[in-house]
N, C-alpha and C positions, 0 to 999 in steps of 0.2 A: 429417720424412721430406726426404731431402736438396733440395739446387738441381741441379738437374741439370749447373751445371758444378765444379763437389764432386764431387758422382757423379761424371761424368768422368775429372776428376783423382785420386781414390783406387779406382779400376777398372784409373788405365794400367799395364800391362805390360810396357810395347814403348816411350814415349820414357824418353828419355833422359834424366840431370840436369837439363840447362841448358834441356830444353825442358820438363820437368814446371813448372820456376822459372819459366816463361816467363808458362805461364798460370796458374800460381798469382797471382800479381800482378795477373795483367790480370785477371783476376775475383772478386780487388777490388777492381778500382781500377772495371769497370764496374758489379758485381752492388749496387743501393741497401743489400742487407740490413746490408752491407760500414763501410756507415754509423755502425755500436755497433758498436765498437773489441772492446770484451771477444766477441762473438759472433764477430768477426776474429781474434781470434786464440784464441777455442775453436778453430774449423775451422783455426786457419794447425797448432796442435795434433797431428792430425786427421792433418793433413797427412803432418806430419813424423812420425807415430810412422809411419805409414803405410807409408817412405820413408824408415829413417833413417838407412840411407847414405848418402847426398845429404848432403852438407856445404849448398846454398847454401840450408834450409834450417832449418840453423844460421843459415846468418848473414844470415836474411833475417826467424828473432822477434828476431834482436839488435835490425836498424837497425825494429824495425813495432811492438817490445815497451810501448815511452811514449812516442808524438809526440805533440802537442799534437797535440786533432781536426782542427783546419787546418790544419793541415802535412801529412796524413798524405797526403792524393791529391799533394801535389808528392812528398812521399819514395819516392811508391809510381813517378809519374812518373822522377821523378828512378832510379830502379832499371832501370828497365826501356831508358831515356838509358841508363844503366852497360851493360849487358848493349850495346849497341851497342856504345862502344867500345868494350870489352874484345873484343870478335868484327872487329874493323878495327884495331888493337895485333895481336892474334894473327895476325893476315894479312901487317899490315907484319914483324912476324920471321921470317915462319914463313918469308917471298922472304927471308931475306938466309940459309939456308941449302938451299932446294926452288929449285934453279938450272939443274936438266938434265930433261931427258923421260924418267921412267922411270914401271915398272908398281907400282901400289899397292898397298899390303895393309892392309886392315883389319876391325870386328871389331864388331858391335852396332850401333846407331845413336846414335848421337852427333852429336846438331844440332849442335853446332862442328864434326867432322869435316866433316861434309855439306857445308855452308857452304863449306870449303877447296879438296874436292874442285870443287865447283861454276864455284867462279872461277879454278880454274887450268884449265880444260880441256885447251888449249894444253900444259901440260907434262906431263899424262897416257899414258902409252900404254893401258894397261886399267886397270881395277881387280878386285883378289880379293877377297871378301868371302862368310863360309860363314854359312847360319843363321841362330844364334844359338840355340841352342836352348835350353828348351823353346817358350820364346813366342815365337819366330822372328823376332825385329826386324829382323832380317839380311837378309830375303827381302824384309819393303819398304826398308830399304834399299838396298840393287839394287835394285825400278823406279823405286825415286825416282832415284838412279844413273844409269838406263838412260834414263829418258826427259829425259835432260837432255844427248844424244849420245852419254852414253861410254860405253864397252867395258866389260863388266862379264861376270865369272865370277860363280858362283856354288857352294859344295860345301858339302862341311859339317863339322863344327866338329873331329873328326878327324882328317879330311885336310887340311886349314888348315894346320899349322905345319908338317911335308912337303912343301907347295908353291915357301917362303919361297926364296931364289936371293941368292944376296950380292949384287945390285948392286939390288935392295928397297928402296922407305922401305913403311916399317909403322907407319901413322901410325892412332893411336887418343887413345880419350877419356878422361876423370876421372871419375867424381860427388866424390871426393874424394883433395886431394892433404898428403902429412902430410911431414915433415923426411925420414920413413923411406921411405914407400913411400907408393900410391897405391892408391885400390880404384877397379875394376872391372868389369865384364859376368866371369862367370865363364866360362872358355875364353881368358880375357886371357893368363894365365900363362904356360903351356906353349906360346903363341902368341909371347908375349917374350924365353923362353928359347931356341927356336926359330932366333928373327932372328939373338940373340945369340949361337948355336952357330955363324951360317950369314955373319956382319960386314955381317948388311945394317942401313940406317940405318935408327933407330926412335927415334920423334918421340908424345911426348902433350902434347897441347895441352886445357889447362883455362882456361875463368878466372879472373881466382885471389881471386874469392869462393869461390872450392872452394878454397881453403886455409885448414888447420885444423891445432893441434898436437896431433901424440896422443896426449898427453894429458890434454888434451881433449878425444878425439874420441873414442877409446878401443873400435874394434871390433870389434863382434860378431855374423858374419855368424849371419843369419836363414833359418829354414827356408819352404820356399818348399809350393804345394800339394801333393799327392805325385800331384793326380788331372791333376795340366800333365807327371806322365812314367807315368802309369798312370792307368787307365780303370776297370778295376777289380781292386786290393788286397789280392790275400790277405790272411787274418789275417797269419799270421804272416813278412810281408813287411815287412822295412824299404827305407823310399825318400827319399836324399836329396835333397834339389833347395834350392839353395845359387845367392842369384842371387848374388848377389857375392863377389870375394875377392879381400886383397889378392896388390901386386907389390910387391916391393923399386926401387927409385929406382936403385940403382945395374944394372940389366938395361936403361933407356933408354939412347940419345945424349943426349939431350934432351929438357929442358920447355919445355915454351912460351904461359906464361900474358899477359894482357894490361901484364905490372909489365914483360916480358922475356924474355932466353933464359939457362937455367940446365943447362947441360954437364958434363955427368961424361967 
């Protein structure tokens, strides 16, 4: 039977890659069952297979593959500290390009993006975000932003690209970054295509541990449950429910990680 913490992670369809990564590290660090290294690796495989599009779990498997037993807790602590350091560095680099008050457009629910927004309340006129169907994690993100005292407007995924103006800042996260493209929730691509057409500033924030070469990543979108879209599917109806998509890097103005700014 699954431990409660593990089950929560495996069934989570609304948290972004960084949030799930943090939850996994904290689970491995606090649950005594993971003193057994083989059990840890087994459950990490389950998590990684469930979220194969998310590069942080590839990185986590590399870091935890064969550490000496006495240093495993230290490794997990180092990983949490590394995550905090990445967030601080991204915030500092973002400050170099975001100096004017503007309307911010974002999509889905990236913990890194949310942190950046909350830290820059004084530079935000308002935030426009869509629901991010079918899991509607955009609604959860909108509520968090609203509770922080930031003006928010919520719309549909289809309407969001058409609402972009040239002086907006489009700020999104990523589940994986390669040298050719990044991967994020389906709906990011049309948003950035329109943002590029409108000449709005387009920024991706992603921690360095999300970076991987395209040859090692082998992106292959997987269909999720059809029941999230239609509860009673007619027998001959095909339902395509893909959560993630590839977005060419040339569509963005810059990518910000804990290592610096990559500009196009």
